[in-house]
N, C-alpha and C positions, 0 to 999 in steps of 0.2 A: 718671132719664136713662139708665143702664146698662140698666136693663130695656128700655124703650124702644128702644132702639137694638137690643139682641140681639133682643128680639121682631120687629123691622122686619127684620131680617137673615138669623133664622131661618126665612122667610116661603120665600124663594127665592134664588137664586144671583143674578139679578138684581139683588135687592135690596142686596144686597151693592158690588155694583159701583157703582149707585147713588151709594150713600153716599158711596164715597169718591171721587168724581167730582165730588159737589157740593160744592166747596173753594173760596174763595178766590186758591187758586193759579191756577186757568185762567186769570181774569180777570187775574191780575199776568202772567202769560205772555203773554196776549194784547194787553196794553199794551209790553210789552217788545219784542214782535215786531214791533208794528206801526209803533212809534217808529222802529226800526230799516231796516225796510222804507221806510217814507216817507225816511230819508235819503239809503238808495239808490237809488231810484225816483223823487224829485223833478224832477229833473233830465231823466229819460226823460220823464216826464211833463208837465214844462215844452214841452219841442221839439217833442211831438207835438200838445198843443192851440195849441201857436205857429203850425204848420205847417197845422192844421185836418186832423190826419189820424189815423184810426185802426187800428193792429195788432193784432196777436195777442195772445191773453190770457195766453201760455205764457213769461210774464217770468220766473218762479219759476227753473225751470232753469238760465237763466243769471246769475240773481244768486247762486245757490250755487254758481257759480265761483271766488267770496270767499273767501278764507281769512279772513276777519273774521268776515264774516256767518255762517260753519259753525259758529265758536267760539260766537257768542252763539246760532245756533239750537239747539244741541246743550246749550247752559246750561240754556235752556228746559226742554229734558226732562228732567235732572237736580234742577231746582227742580219739576217736576210729581212726579218718585218720588221726594221727600223722607221721605215715610212710608213708604220700604220699611225693613226688612220685614215690615211690618205687624203687629207686635208688642208693640200698645198694650195696656192692660189690658184693654179692653173688647173686644178681638179673642180673648183668653181665655175666654170666655161662650160668642164663636161656636165657637174649636174643640171645647171641649167637646160643645157641642150637636149639631156636624155630623161630628167627628172630622178628624184631621190630614190625610189622604190626601185628602178631600173640599177642605177649606180650602186646600190645596197648589194642587191644578189651579183653586179660583177664583181664586187668587193669579195663575196664569200665566196664564189666560183675560184677568182684566182689564188684566195689564200689554199681551197683545196691541192687546186693544182702545182702550187707551190711547194704544198706537203709532197705530192708524190716526184717532183722535179728534185729536191732536195734529200730524199731517198733514195732517189735513181744514181743523182751526182755520189753519195756516201757508199751506193752498191758497188757502182763502178771502179771508185776510188778505192777500194777493199781488193778488189782482182788484180787492180794495177799495179798494187804494191808488192802481191806475193805470186807474181804473172809467171816466172821462172819454175814456181813450185805447183802451179796447178794441173786439176786434173779436172774432167768434166763429169766422169762417171759417179753415176748416182749411187756412192757407197763410199762411208768411211773407211779408209785406208790405214795403212800401217803406222803411218806418225800419229793419227788421230786415236788409234786404239791405243795406242803407247803411251800417249800423253794423258790417256782419260784415267788412267790408272794413278799417277801422281799428281793430275788435278790444273796441271800448269803446264804451257807452250810459252817458255821465257817470260813474257811478261803478259801472255792470254792467259786466262782462265777457261779451261775446257770444261764444258756442260756435260760430263757422261750421262746425266739424266734425258735429254736432249736428244742425244746419238742414238740413245735408244728407243725413244718414241717417234723419233724425226729422219725420213733420209735426208741426206744433203740437200735437194731442189725444194722438199716441203720444208725443211726447216728455213732454208733462204727465204721463199715465196713470204711465210709469214713476217719473217722478218721484217721482210720489205716494206707490207703493208701497215704490219704495227708502228714503221718508222712515220712512212707518210703520214699516217692518222694522227700519230704526235704530234709530226711538227703541224698539220692543218687543226690539229686541238690547239697546240701554242698560238698558232696567228691568229684563229678565232675567237681565243681568250682575251689576247692582247688586244683584238681589233674591238670586241665588244666593251672590256672594262673601259678605253681609253674614251667610250660615247658618253662617260660617267664620270672619269677621273680624269686627272692628267697623265701623260703617257709617262712619265716618270713615274707615280704612283703605281701605273696598270703595271711597268716592269718589274717594280720592287716586289708590288703580289705574286708576280708570277714566278720570281726567285725564289720566296720562301716557299709558296707550292713544290718546286723542285727540292728545294733544296731538307723540306718536311717529310718525303719521305725517307730521305736519309737519316733524320734523327729520328722518328719511329722504329725504326731497322736497327739502329745502335741502341736504343731501349726495349729491344724484344719485342717491340708490339707489331701483331701480324697485320696490323692495318696500315702498315708501310705497301704490302701486297696489290692492295685495291688502289692504290691510287695511280692516275693515267702515267705521271711521268715515269713510273716506275717497270710499266709495262714492255719496255726496250730492252730489257735486259729478262731471257729466258730462264734465270735463276727465280723470278716472280711468277713464271707460270705452272699452273698444275698439271703433274705426272702421275699419273695414276690415281688414288682414292684422297689426294691429301686435300682436305676442305680448308684448309690455312691459304691456300692459293688458288685464282681464280682460273678458270678453262678457257681456250682460244674463243669460244662461242659468248661467253661474259665478256670477255675484252672488246671485242669486235662488237659487241649490240650495246655496248658502255657509251665507246667510241660515235659509235653514230648518232646516239641518243644525246648525248654531248655537245656533239657539232652541230643537231637540227635545232636543240634547244638554243644554241649560242646566237646560231643566224636568224631565229625569230625574234630574240629577245633585239639583236644587234637593227634589224629592219625595221622591230615597232619604235626604239629610240631613234632612228635615223628622218623617220616620219616624224616625229613631233619636233624635230632640235632644230636649232634655230642656227643656221651654220654661219652668220657672220658672228654671232656670238660668241659659240664655240672656239672658231679661227681666232681671235682674239685674246683667247685666254691660253694662248698656246704657247 
């Protein structure tokens, strides 16, 4: 079994990534997200079908304005990265074959690509959930404009500011990229922390950071707008000249810098780590 796995992994970097992704976790996450999306979007879909209207496909950015949905969304990311820091017995043979440095680089690539995969999955599921009411036109239709006045569409919080500043395609593209970067940041943070502390503590730290944003928000502190896990909600983006929120340039730059910093720290730690000692303490 180990020989077969290491033989496949030794073939190329893509083989390692494919082996890790081919896991039941992705199906579990898809089911969880599909259920919660259906709960949030059932009223919107029902209203659209009752009125016989089709509106923009870009519903996901509005769904992600909800505090509870975001927590379940991020929970899916934590489930996906449950095998971090990739130190099972089988991986030891891969390290011996390709070396620590290359193995660490593959881990970072896998985490970033996983962020894109999770973001793609979430986007596709959001489209499937409202499929009967989808329009591919790059404009906000009657339903969205009507709901923008009340601020809600069933369980969905409609962000009128985002609609006024971005077209559906532009808003959807930005939320897709930010979701991918958020998942990648979560994975890299878990990976890097788990090289210094136990896996349990790394998860505890990430959970605290996720809820810290909510605590700051309840306290009325603008700092919550500048925490990475808050940026999956467009309500924390800057529209116009509001200096209390980050603009998209700030968000993308911050994510890239954080990912680069975590990659450097993790690779530095891997080079100096006693693999056997680390594995024994898990």
